[in-house]
SESE-157454 format. One line per field, with one value per residue (C-alpha): residue in three letters; x negated, y negated, z. Coordinates in steps of 0.5 Angstrom, whole numbers. Layout:
N
residu	[ALA, ...];
u	[X, ...];
v	[Y, ...];
w	[Z, ...];
REM end
This chain:
587
residu	[MET, ASP, ASP, ILE, HIS, LEU, TYR, ILE, PRO, MET, SER, ILE, VAL, ALA, GLU, THR, LEU, GLY, SER, GLU, LEU, PRO, ASP, GLU, ASP, VAL, GLU, LYS, LEU, VAL, ALA, ILE, ARG, ASN, LEU, PHE, ALA, PHE, LEU, LYS, GLY, GLN, VAL, LEU, VAL, GLY, THR, CYS, ASN, ARG, PRO, SER, LEU, PHE, SER, ILE, PHE, LEU, GLY, ILE, ALA, GLU, LEU, LEU, ARG, TYR, TYR, ASP, PHE, ALA, ASN, VAL, ASP, GLY, SER, THR, PHE, GLY, GLU, ILE, PRO, ASP, ALA, ARG, PHE, ILE, SER, TYR, SER, THR, ASP, LEU, HIS, LEU, SER, ASP, VAL, ARG, THR, SER, ARG, GLU, LYS, THR, ILE, GLU, ALA, ILE, ILE, LEU, GLY, GLU, GLN, MET, LYS, SER, TRP, LYS, LEU, PHE, ASN, GLU, GLY, PHE, VAL, HIS, GLY, VAL, GLY, ARG, TRP, ASN, ASP, LEU, VAL, GLN, LEU, ALA, HIS, LEU, ASN, PHE, SER, MET, ILE, ASN, ASP, THR, THR, GLN, ARG, ARG, MET, GLU, LYS, ALA, SER, ARG, ASP, LEU, SER, ASN, ARG, LEU, LYS, ALA, VAL, GLN, ALA, ARG, VAL, ASP, ASP, PHE, ASP, PHE, PRO, SER, LEU, PHE, ALA, GLY, ILE, ALA, ALA, SER, SER, THR, LEU, GLY, LYS, THR, ILE, ASN, PHE, LYS, ALA, TRP, LYS, THR, SER, PHE, THR, SER, ILE, ARG, LYS, HIS, THR, LEU, ALA, VAL, TYR, LYS, ALA, GLN, TYR, GLY, SER, TRP, PRO, PRO, LYS, ALA, LYS, SER, LYS, LYS, ASN, GLU, PHE, GLU, GLY, SER, GLY, LEU, ASN, ARG, LEU, LEU, LEU, ARG, GLU, VAL, TYR, GLN, ASP, PHE, SER, ASP, VAL, TYR, ASP, MET, LEU, VAL, ASP, ARG, THR, ALA, PHE, THR, THR, ARG, THR, ALA, ASP, MET, LEU, SER, ILE, ASN, GLU, ILE, LEU, SER, ALA, ASP, PRO, GLN, MET, ASN, VAL, LEU, LEU, LYS, LEU, LEU, SER, GLU, PHE, ASP, ARG, SER, SER, PRO, PRO, VAL, MET, PRO, PRO, ILE, PRO, PHE, ASP, LEU, PRO, LEU, LEU, PRO, ASP, LEU, SER, THR, THR, ARG, ARG, GLU, PHE, GLU, GLY, LEU, PRO, THR, LYS, LYS, GLN, ALA, LYS, GLU, ARG, ILE, LYS, LYS, LEU, LYS, ASP, ASP, GLU, ILE, ASN, MET, ALA, LEU, MET, GLN, SER, TYR, ASN, ARG, GLU, SER, ILE, LYS, VAL, THR, PRO, PHE, VAL, GLU, ALA, PHE, MET, ALA, PHE, GLU, ARG, ILE, SER, ALA, HIS, GLY, ARG, SER, ILE, GLN, ASP, MET, LEU, ASP, LEU, ARG, VAL, GLY, GLN, TRP, ILE, PHE, LEU, TYR, VAL, VAL, LEU, GLN, SER, LEU, PRO, LEU, LEU, VAL, VAL, ASP, ALA, PRO, GLY, LEU, GLU, TRP, THR, GLN, GLY, VAL, GLU, TYR, PHE, LEU, CYS, GLU, VAL, PRO, ARG, GLY, ALA, PRO, PRO, TRP, VAL, SER, GLU, ASP, ALA, ARG, HIS, LYS, VAL, GLY, TYR, TYR, ARG, ALA, PRO, ASP, GLY, THR, ILE, VAL, GLY, LEU, PRO, PRO, ASP, LEU, VAL, ASP, TYR, GLY, VAL, GLU, GLY, ILE, TYR, ARG, ARG, SER, HIS, CYS, TRP, GLN, ALA, ALA, ASP, ARG, TRP, LEU, GLY, GLN, GLY, VAL, ALA, HIS, GLU, ASP, ALA, SER, ILE, PHE, SER, GLN, ALA, ASN, PRO, PHE, GLN, PRO, ARG, LYS, PRO, LEU, PRO, HIS, GLY, PHE, LEU, ASP, GLY, ALA, GLY, MET, ASP, THR, SER, GLY, PRO, PRO, SER, VAL, TYR, LEU, SER, SER, GLY, PRO, GLY, SER, ARG, ALA, SER, SER, PRO, ASP, ARG, GLN, SER, PRO, ARG, SER, SER, VAL, ALA, TYR, GLY, LEU, GLU, LEU, LEU, PRO, LEU, PRO, HIS, ASP, ALA, VAL, LEU, GLY, SER, LEU, GLN, ASN, GLU, SER, ARG, VAL, SER, ILE, ALA, ALA, ASP, PRO, THR, LYS, SER, PHE, ASP, ASP, PHE, LEU, GLY, THR, ALA, GLY, ALA, SER, PRO, ARG, LYS, LYS, LYS];
u	[-357, -357, -356, -363, -363, -368, -368, -370, -373, -370, -368, -360, -357, -351, -351, -346, -344, -337, -338, -337, -344, -347, -349, -356, -355, -350, -356, -361, -356, -355, -362, -364, -358, -360, -367, -364, -360, -366, -370, -364, -362, -355, -351, -354, -350, -351, -349, -348, -355, -358, -352, -357, -361, -367, -366, -364, -370, -374, -371, -373, -380, -380, -378, -383, -389, -386, -386, -393, -390, -396, -400, -407, -410, -405, -403, -396, -391, -391, -389, -382, -381, -384, -380, -374, -375, -377, -370, -367, -370, -369, -361, -360, -365, -369, -375, -370, -372, -372, -366, -367, -373, -370, -370, -378, -380, -376, -379, -386, -384, -381, -386, -391, -387, -385, -392, -389, -394, -389, -384, -390, -393, -387, -385, -393, -393, -386, -388, -395, -391, -387, -391, -389, -382, -383, -387, -382, -376, -379, -375, -375, -377, -383, -387, -386, -391, -398, -403, -408, -402, -400, -408, -408, -402, -404, -411, -408, -403, -409, -412, -406, -406, -413, -411, -405, -409, -414, -409, -405, -412, -412, -405, -401, -404, -407, -414, -420, -425, -432, -430, -435, -440, -444, -447, -442, -446, -452, -455, -460, -454, -449, -453, -451, -444, -439, -437, -433, -428, -427, -426, -421, -417, -417, -414, -409, -407, -406, -402, -398, -397, -395, -390, -387, -386, -383, -378, -377, -377, -375, -382, -388, -389, -382, -377, -372, -365, -366, -361, -366, -368, -366, -372, -370, -377, -381, -388, -391, -388, -389, -383, -385, -393, -391, -387, -393, -397, -393, -392, -400, -401, -396, -400, -407, -404, -403, -410, -415, -420, -419, -425, -430, -430, -434, -442, -443, -448, -449, -456, -454, -458, -463, -462, -468, -465, -459, -462, -466, -460, -453, -452, -444, -442, -447, -445, -438, -439, -444, -438, -433, -438, -439, -432, -432, -437, -435, -432, -431, -428, -433, -428, -430, -430, -423, -425, -423, -425, -426, -420, -419, -421, -418, -422, -422, -423, -416, -413, -418, -420, -426, -428, -433, -436, -438, -445, -447, -448, -441, -438, -440, -437, -431, -431, -431, -425, -418, -413, -406, -401, -399, -406, -407, -400, -403, -410, -407, -402, -408, -411, -406, -404, -398, -395, -396, -392, -386, -381, -380, -380, -387, -390, -386, -388, -395, -395, -391, -396, -402, -400, -398, -406, -409, -405, -410, -416, -421, -422, -428, -424, -419, -424, -426, -419, -418, -424, -421, -414, -418, -422, -415, -412, -418, -418, -411, -410, -416, -414, -407, -408, -410, -403, -398, -401, -396, -399, -398, -393, -387, -380, -376, -379, -374, -372, -377, -380, -386, -392, -393, -400, -403, -404, -405, -413, -416, -413, -406, -405, -403, -408, -414, -421, -424, -419, -420, -427, -425, -429, -428, -433, -435, -440, -443, -446, -453, -450, -451, -445, -443, -438, -434, -428, -422, -420, -426, -425, -417, -415, -422, -422, -424, -418, -413, -416, -416, -408, -407, -405, -411, -414, -408, -408, -415, -414, -408, -412, -418, -414, -411, -418, -417, -424, -428, -426, -432, -434, -432, -437, -438, -441, -447, -454, -455, -448, -450, -451, -448, -441, -439, -440, -434, -433, -438, -443, -439, -439, -444, -447, -455, -459, -456, -461, -459, -465, -464, -459, -452, -450, -444, -439, -437, -438, -435, -441, -445, -450, -445, -442, -443, -442, -439, -444, -444, -437, -435, -428, -427, -421, -425, -429, -425, -426, -433, -437, -434, -431, -427, -429, -424, -424, -428, -424, -426, -427, -421, -421, -428, -426, -421, -423, -417, -417, -412, -406, -401, -396, -390, -391, -398, -395, -391, -387, -383, -377, -374, -370, -376, -379, -372, -372, -379, -378, -375, -381, -386, -383, -388, -389, -391, -398];
v	[103, 97, 90, 86, 79, 74, 67, 61, 56, 49, 43, 41, 34, 37, 39, 44, 49, 47, 40, 38, 38, 32, 31, 32, 39, 41, 40, 44, 50, 50, 49, 55, 59, 57, 60, 67, 67, 65, 71, 76, 73, 70, 64, 57, 52, 44, 39, 31, 30, 36, 36, 39, 45, 41, 38, 45, 48, 42, 44, 51, 50, 45, 51, 56, 52, 51, 58, 59, 64, 65, 71, 73, 67, 62, 61, 63, 63, 71, 76, 76, 69, 68, 74, 71, 64, 67, 70, 64, 60, 65, 65, 58, 56, 51, 52, 50, 43, 42, 37, 33, 29, 29, 36, 36, 32, 36, 43, 40, 38, 44, 48, 45, 45, 52, 54, 57, 57, 60, 54, 49, 51, 50, 43, 41, 43, 40, 34, 33, 34, 28, 24, 17, 19, 21, 15, 10, 13, 11, 16, 15, 23, 21, 19, 26, 29, 30, 25, 30, 33, 26, 25, 32, 30, 24, 26, 32, 27, 23, 30, 32, 25, 26, 33, 30, 24, 30, 34, 28, 26, 33, 35, 28, 29, 36, 32, 34, 29, 32, 39, 39, 34, 39, 45, 45, 38, 42, 41, 47, 52, 48, 52, 58, 57, 54, 49, 45, 51, 52, 44, 44, 50, 47, 41, 45, 49, 42, 39, 45, 45, 38, 39, 45, 41, 35, 39, 43, 37, 31, 28, 29, 28, 29, 23, 24, 26, 27, 31, 36, 37, 36, 33, 28, 24, 23, 25, 32, 35, 42, 46, 43, 45, 52, 53, 51, 55, 61, 60, 60, 66, 70, 68, 70, 77, 78, 76, 77, 83, 87, 91, 84, 82, 76, 76, 69, 66, 60, 59, 60, 61, 56, 54, 58, 64, 64, 64, 70, 74, 74, 67, 67, 70, 66, 60, 61, 63, 56, 52, 55, 54, 47, 45, 49, 44, 38, 35, 36, 41, 46, 52, 59, 63, 67, 74, 76, 70, 73, 74, 80, 79, 81, 86, 89, 96, 96, 95, 99, 106, 106, 99, 102, 107, 101, 98, 92, 88, 90, 89, 82, 80, 83, 79, 72, 75, 72, 77, 78, 76, 83, 85, 78, 80, 87, 85, 80, 85, 89, 84, 83, 87, 89, 92, 85, 81, 77, 75, 68, 61, 59, 66, 67, 60, 61, 68, 64, 58, 63, 67, 60, 58, 64, 64, 65, 66, 71, 75, 71, 65, 68, 70, 62, 60, 65, 62, 55, 57, 61, 55, 51, 57, 57, 50, 49, 55, 53, 46, 48, 52, 47, 44, 50, 55, 54, 55, 62, 64, 59, 61, 56, 53, 54, 48, 44, 38, 36, 40, 45, 46, 43, 48, 45, 46, 47, 51, 49, 43, 47, 52, 52, 49, 56, 58, 52, 54, 61, 64, 70, 75, 77, 82, 79, 83, 84, 87, 80, 79, 72, 68, 63, 59, 62, 56, 56, 62, 63, 55, 53, 52, 59, 62, 58, 60, 67, 67, 64, 69, 70, 73, 77, 80, 82, 85, 89, 91, 93, 97, 101, 102, 99, 95, 101, 108, 111, 108, 102, 96, 95, 101, 100, 100, 93, 89, 84, 89, 86, 88, 92, 89, 86, 87, 86, 83, 77, 75, 81, 81, 82, 77, 75, 74, 79, 77, 75, 77, 75, 69, 69, 64, 60, 52, 48, 46, 48, 54, 58, 63, 70, 75, 81, 84, 91, 93, 99, 97, 94, 90, 87, 84, 78, 76, 73, 78, 77, 83, 81, 85, 87, 83, 86, 89, 84, 78, 74, 77, 74, 67, 66, 61, 64, 71, 72, 69, 74, 74, 78, 80, 83, 90, 90, 97, 92, 89, 83, 87, 91, 85, 83, 90, 89, 82, 83, 87, 81, 75, 70, 63, 58, 56];
w	[245, 250, 247, 246, 248, 245, 248, 244, 249, 247, 250, 250, 252, 254, 262, 261, 256, 257, 255, 248, 245, 242, 235, 237, 240, 234, 229, 234, 234, 227, 225, 230, 227, 220, 221, 223, 217, 213, 216, 215, 208, 210, 208, 210, 214, 212, 217, 217, 218, 213, 208, 202, 201, 200, 207, 210, 208, 211, 217, 217, 215, 221, 226, 222, 224, 231, 232, 229, 223, 219, 215, 216, 213, 214, 206, 208, 213, 213, 208, 210, 210, 204, 201, 203, 200, 194, 194, 196, 190, 185, 187, 188, 182, 186, 181, 175, 175, 167, 167, 174, 176, 183, 183, 181, 187, 191, 189, 190, 197, 199, 196, 200, 206, 205, 203, 197, 191, 186, 187, 188, 182, 178, 181, 180, 172, 171, 175, 171, 164, 166, 171, 168, 169, 176, 178, 175, 178, 185, 189, 196, 197, 193, 199, 202, 197, 200, 198, 195, 191, 188, 187, 183, 179, 177, 175, 171, 168, 165, 163, 159, 156, 153, 151, 147, 144, 141, 138, 135, 132, 128, 127, 126, 119, 119, 118, 120, 116, 119, 118, 111, 113, 117, 114, 108, 106, 105, 98, 99, 101, 95, 90, 93, 96, 92, 98, 93, 92, 99, 100, 95, 97, 104, 102, 98, 103, 108, 103, 102, 110, 110, 105, 108, 115, 112, 109, 115, 120, 116, 117, 120, 125, 126, 129, 134, 133, 126, 121, 121, 128, 135, 139, 144, 143, 136, 135, 137, 143, 146, 143, 136, 137, 140, 133, 129, 133, 132, 124, 124, 129, 124, 118, 122, 124, 117, 114, 120, 119, 125, 124, 125, 132, 132, 133, 134, 139, 142, 138, 130, 125, 121, 114, 112, 116, 113, 106, 108, 107, 103, 106, 105, 112, 116, 113, 114, 121, 122, 119, 124, 130, 128, 129, 135, 138, 134, 140, 148, 150, 147, 144, 145, 138, 136, 138, 130, 126, 119, 114, 110, 102, 96, 92, 85, 88, 91, 84, 80, 81, 77, 79, 84, 79, 74, 74, 78, 72, 69, 76, 76, 70, 72, 78, 74, 69, 70, 72, 70, 75, 77, 79, 83, 87, 88, 90, 95, 98, 99, 103, 108, 114, 111, 118, 121, 115, 119, 114, 116, 112, 113, 112, 105, 103, 105, 100, 95, 95, 95, 89, 85, 87, 84, 78, 72, 77, 78, 84, 86, 85, 90, 95, 95, 96, 101, 105, 104, 107, 113, 115, 115, 119, 124, 126, 127, 131, 135, 136, 139, 145, 150, 149, 147, 152, 158, 165, 168, 173, 170, 170, 167, 160, 155, 152, 155, 150, 155, 156, 161, 161, 167, 173, 180, 181, 187, 194, 196, 200, 206, 207, 212, 210, 210, 205, 200, 199, 197, 191, 187, 186, 179, 175, 169, 163, 166, 173, 177, 182, 182, 186, 182, 184, 181, 178, 173, 171, 170, 169, 165, 158, 157, 161, 157, 150, 153, 154, 147, 141, 138, 145, 147, 140, 140, 147, 144, 138, 142, 147, 141, 138, 132, 132, 130, 127, 130, 136, 140, 138, 146, 146, 141, 143, 140, 141, 136, 130, 124, 122, 117, 110, 106, 99, 94, 99, 101, 108, 109, 116, 115, 117, 124, 129, 135, 139, 146, 152, 152, 156, 161, 158, 164, 162, 157, 155, 149, 149, 153, 149, 150, 144, 145, 150, 152, 157, 160, 157, 150, 153, 158, 153, 151, 158, 156, 160, 167, 171, 177, 183, 189, 195, 201, 206, 211, 207, 210, 217, 217, 215, 221, 226, 231, 230, 236, 231, 230, 224, 224, 217, 219, 219, 212, 214, 219, 218, 221, 225, 228, 230, 234, 237, 240, 242, 249, 251, 251, 249, 245, 248, 243, 244];
REM end
């Protein structure tokens, strides 16, 4: 096989190859050498002017732009350069910026210059988490960050600060002062429902939780470098809140009723409608909905939002055969400790019980609280505990759910929840306005920016534990024994009645079509609409449609632009093999 020569036009200062090359020529030749080494995945060489990996890759990015490397829509330099850079980034740990503010800045710049979303996303998210530190560093390279990226990071930092303040107001003391100021303050409903018992139980579990965490961390919120923790900063941080969220998620998995998918709608029932049937379920759901809407952003309801309840029928075989009046008397009689323990154990998802200090402390606390109580008292205790569990779980996802696509998160105390919104700063104007196409429950096709669906409030909650768990349970078919709740003719059909009529689903208003839950404002919650797949139900009624085959090509302004990665079956060696026949000139 004959040798193939690829000629790269470039200006050389030296007049003859025999003379000593000046530094300027050496820089140019090494840069070209590094470009080919990069495309082949070989070792890169530094020079006096480009001694670091950061400066070497900046030089490679300049040449990739100069020789018009690009994929079809210009969002990357092409499949091969993109894959090579990901490989270098992984091997050289370019995206591990956890311990260096300078590396964070460099990651953002390299992500922009190399058109690498993976590195850009990692640097952006870490940078927002410690934005003030980056600004205070006043590094010379900071000005190399794109102006659009700087503005987005500054805005994201303000949003993160607002999120943290909202969580601090609730979790610093686990205080939710207005929780029982709505429907729970109704004197009319108070004649039917023991709000006082609910609130007492709520207050009791709150005090218990504070005591547990103070014992575990030395104080609450923890103080930096205490004997009982190794946090670098005082107050709430990412690692701490993720531990709290995991504790509450463990208890949630143990207590949640996996047959009771939420039927909450945007328009809840009036008091008269609540009183027209067994009110307790509707009141509990109304209280939870009031909390979800109590402050912006409005939170979507947890898919499975009801607890399992202690039941005498699980401890006494003959109980269900007793007359109704006799059952009512038995429910208000005090129980012995062994029957209390049995009733509580039967009200757990026992396969989900985790042996952790927090779960063990909760189980012990529940038995102490139920000592000398009736089964009706235990029901009220469980509801109050569930309300506390629910409001804490709902308060944390906006901070504890990390941005998607991150590689280096272990040991990071600052928050990693702010994603880069909008199109990357290096993409073309056409790509900036690209939308995703979704099918709504009524069959309507809607075009929406992917940010709105994936990174909005709903998208964040969809990636949190309660939604991920619901997705698994629905996929396993545990929501209903006979049929999926999403295949019912009436998607708002009342739930399966719970013990003794407590939290019965009768009386729920099922009129009106479901709405697509997109915005974070009130009145936008879709409630379990019909689906082809139960697993997609947790995505609030939107099914992502595949992109039309000509959607990208039709948006190009310059259709004559060619990418060496247009044919994914070709390697860089194939490209070199065809280069000699028709050398491509720079436009």
